[in-house]
N, C-alpha and C positions, 0 to 999 in steps of 0.2 A: 408486628408481622402478620402478614394475610395468613389466614388459616389454609387458604386454598393454594399458597404459593408454590410453584413447581420448582424443585431443585434443579440447579445449573450444573451443566458437566464443562468443565473447562479442559480443552485440549490445547496442548503445546507439541508441536512438531519440531524436534532437535536433532541436529547433526553435528557432533562434536560442539556441543554449546555449554559444557560444563562450566566454563570460565564465567558466564553471565547467567546461568541458569537458577544457581541458588539465591541471588538477590530476588529475582521474579518470583521464585516459589515462595519464599520468607513473606513477600508482600502479599501474595495471593492467599496464603495460609492464614494470615492475620484477619482476612475478611470473609472467609468461608462461613456459610450458614448451614443450619441443620438440613442434612441430605445432599448438599454440595459435594461433587467430586472433581478431582482432578485427574487428568490423564496424560501421560507424557509418552510420545512415540519416540524412542532411542532409535534413529534410523541409521543404522550402519555405523555407530559410534566406535571410536576407537580411544576415546578419553574416558573420563569419569562421569559422564552424563547420567549413566543408569544408575550408579551408586548414590549421586546428589539426589536424584528425584527420588529414590527409594527411601533415603533418609529424612526426606521431607515429607514422607507419607503420601507421595502420588502412586497411583497405579501406573505401572511402566510397561509399555507393549515394546519388546525388544525385536526389531526387523533386522533380520540377517539373511534375506532371500537372494541378494545379489541382482536384485531386480534394479529398474531405472531410478536414479537419484533425482533429488528435488523434493519441494514441499508437495507438490501435486501428486506425486507417485506415493508418498508417505500418507497423504489423507486419502487416497483411494484404498489403501492397504488397511488402513484404520477402519474406515466405514465398512469395508468388506467383512471385518471379523466381528463387527458389533452387531447386537440385535437388541435395538431401542425402540420406545414408544415413538411413532411418527412425529408427535407433537414436542419431543424432548428438546429443549433449547441447549444448544451447543455454543460455547464461546471459544472461538478460535484465537490464541494468542501466540505472538512470537516468544522464543526462548529468552530474549533479553528485554521483553516489554515488563514494565513495572506498573500495576494497576493503582490507582490512588483512591483514598477513602470515598465511600458512596458511589463505587464503579457499579456494583451489581444491582442497585436498585433501579436505575434509569434503564437499564438494559432489560432487565426482566419485565418492568411495567410496559415497555414498547412490545416485547413478544407476546405477553399475555393479553395486551389490547388488540392483538390481532396483526401485527406487523409479521410478515414471513421472514425478513431479514432486517438487521440493525447494523449500524457502524457506530462504533464509539469515537470520541475525540481524541485525536493523537496530539501529545504536546512533544514536539522535537526536543531532544537534548543532546547538544554538542559534547563531544567526549573532552573538550576543554574551550575556553571563552576565546575564539579567534573571530575574525569577521567573516572568514567563509563560513564557520560554524553558525553563526548569527543570520547569515544570508539564507542558508538551507532552511533554518527555523522559520525565518521571515516567509519565505515561500509556502512552507506547510500552513503556517497561520492563515496566510491570504487564501489559500485553496479552501480551507475549512470555514474560517471566521465570514468570508464574503461569499465565494463561489457556491458552497455548499449550503449555506443559509438562504441565499436567494433562491437557489434551485428547488430547495425543499418548500419554501414558502409558496410556489407556485404548483406544487403537486409533482414535482420531478424526484428522480432517484438520485442519491449520492453514490459515488463509488465506493466500493470495499476497498479496504487498505492491507490487507494481508493479516493484520493484527487488530484485535478489538473487534472482530467480526462475529455478529450473533446470527444463527439460523437454525431453523427447525431441522431435525434429524432427517426428516423426509425429504428436505431440500438438498442436503448433503448427499444423501442416497441416490437421488436423482441425478445430480449435477458432477458429482465426485468422479464418476467414471468418464466424463467428457473432458476432464482437466487433463492436459497434456503439454502445457508450456511452462516456461520458468517464471512467469508472472501469473500464477494461478489465481490471484486476487482479482487482476483486471478481466482475465478470462472468465471467472465467475461472475462478475459485475454484468459483463456482455451477455452471457447466456442468460442470466435472469433478466435483463433488459428484453432480450428477444422474446422471451415468454411473459413480457408485461408484468413482471414480480418487481415491485419497487422496493428499494433498500432505503429504510428510513433513518435518520440520523438520531443519535443519542447524544447530544452536545452536553450533557450534564455527566455522562460517564466518561472519564478521562483516565488515559494511561500516559506513562512515560514512553516515548519511543527513542531509543539511542540512535544517533546519526554520526557515523565516523566521517570525520573530515580529513584524517590522515591520509595522504594522497593514495597510497596503495588501496587500502580499505574503500575509500570514497569511490576511486575509479572502478574498482571491482563491483561495487554494489551498483553502480550506474550503468556499468556494461552489461550486467546481468539483467537489469530493467529492460535495456535496449533489446538485447537479444530476445527476451520474452515477448516484446511489442512487435519486433519482426515476425516471430512465429505466429502471433495473433493475426497479423496482417495477411499473412500468407494463408492461415488457416480459414479466416472468417471475412474475405474480401466483400463478398455480395451482402452478407449480413449487415457489415459495417456501413456500406454504403446505403442500403436501405433504412437503416436506424437513423442516419445522419439526415436524410432527406424526408424521412416521416414527420418530423415535427421538431420545432427549436429545442425541446426537452432531450430529444434524442441526441441531435446534433451537440447540445451543451454537454451531455455525457460521455460522448466519443471524444470531445475535445479534452476533457477532464482526465479520461482515462488513457488516452493514446497520443495526445499532441504534446510530446516532451522531446527534449529538455524546453522549458519556457523561455530561459535565457536566449536560445538560439531562435526557437520560432517567432518569439516577439520581434527580435530584430530583422527577421526575413519578412514578416508582415510589414513593418515600417517601411523596407526597402522597395518591396513590391507596390506599396501604396504610392511611394513616390515616383516610381517608373510609370504607374498608370495615370498619376495625376499630370506629369509631363506629357503624356502621350495624348490627354484630354486637351491640355492646353495648346499643344502643337497642331493638332489635327483639325481641320475646318469642319469636318462632319465627324464629331465623336461617336463612336460606337455605344450604343446603349447598354450592351452588355458589360463593357468596359466601364462605364459610368456607375452600373449596379454594383459590379465588383468593388469599385473604390470605396463606395458608399458603405458596404458590407465590411470590408476592411478597417476602414476609419471607425466605425462603430466598435469593432472588437478592439482596435488599439485603445480608443478612448474608455472603454469599458474597464480594460486592464490598468490604465493609468488611474482610473478613480479607485479600482480595487486596491491597488497598492497605497495610494494615499489614505483611504479609508483604514487600511491595515496599520500603516505608519501612525495615523493619528490617534486609533485606539489603542496603541501599544503602551504598556507600563514603561517600557525601555526605549522610548521613541528616539532619543537622541543616539543611542548606541546602535539601534537599528538602521537609522539613518545612515550613519557614518559605515554600516556594514555593506552599502550600496557601492562603496569604493572598492570592495573586492570582487566586483562584477567581472572584471578582465581575467583575474586568476581563476573565478569560477568557470567562465567560458572556456579557458585552458583545460580545466579539469574535464569537462565535458567532451571536448575535442579528443582527448586522450581515451575517455571511456568508449567513444565512437569506434576509436581504432582498436581498441582492445576488444569491443563487441564482435568486430568484423574479424578479427584475425586470431583471437585465442581459441585453443582447442580445448581447453578445460571444459569438462562437463557441467562444473558448478564452481564459479568464483566465489572463492570466500572473502567474506567483509574483514574477519578478524583472524588472526595467527591461531592455531589449534595448539593448545598445551600438551604436552606429552604426557601420556599416562604411564605410570610406573610399569616398567617391563617392555615397554614399546620400543623397537628398534627403528633406527633411522629409515630403513628401508620400508618397514610398513607404514610409518607417518608419511613417506614420500609418496605413497601408492593413493594417498587421498587426493 
């Protein structure tokens, strides 16, 4: 252990996450090193989140101010209460994330080497072994194993993913007050990119990121992502356009952060490419702009095919992952339901998992969530 190692502060933002929090805290507690701290924000919780966090030795910050809901609001609230060294590394984790052995070293090494922001590698974990669950995990692996690696190799920034994020406290203090959407990780990614702050990958730091495939939870999760993306598009239209046209790396980052769902946008790209190609073949004087658009779309399509092929080829479960592609129609249907729910749901925060009742809670109190 380095004598000048800076202790880490792990921050978990939890809202009624008692059912999954204990597993996460046990894994984290087993890897804490001297001086490390664990902070849990129990954000308007009505379950056993506070008691479970305290039992595992975490410093618990109980928020009951009736303020806005969501991780962005909880993060702003915690940052406003804390008075830390500007260089203090903060590792933000989801309440259901489980860090794997050797997580802290690569994160700390990158931060101490001068990186302002670091993103660990997420390993998607389906709640059981279905083809849709494998398809979700395959998409996550393709994003990180191919796109993030190539972007990082040429000096680009990778996107933050909500969990496994490492940032200096001065960055959180600067940007947390600006976070107001349901996808605080994407918003923070864009804010950092606008100020030319690079997010470095730490591929050796790995954590398990559970992915619900059960229809209700999976639809709610994706609907919430879409709601957050719409909020960002409304909030930062000029900045997104400028970042996209500034250079290929900016365009790549915007594509990674906002062009979702891939299963639908990829199909649309191929469809538009076909329409443009027909136009170029039928017109006697093809417009050069259309030709340029066709070439760009074709390159993007071919790159995605190569990325998928690379991810499948390097997979240790190649056959099962290939068979998971047969679940694509069901996955597209799931996204269609998510789009409809994102548009028409009036819930301020769509939950991914059901909330277990805490002793003494009545049905009325629970329903208010």
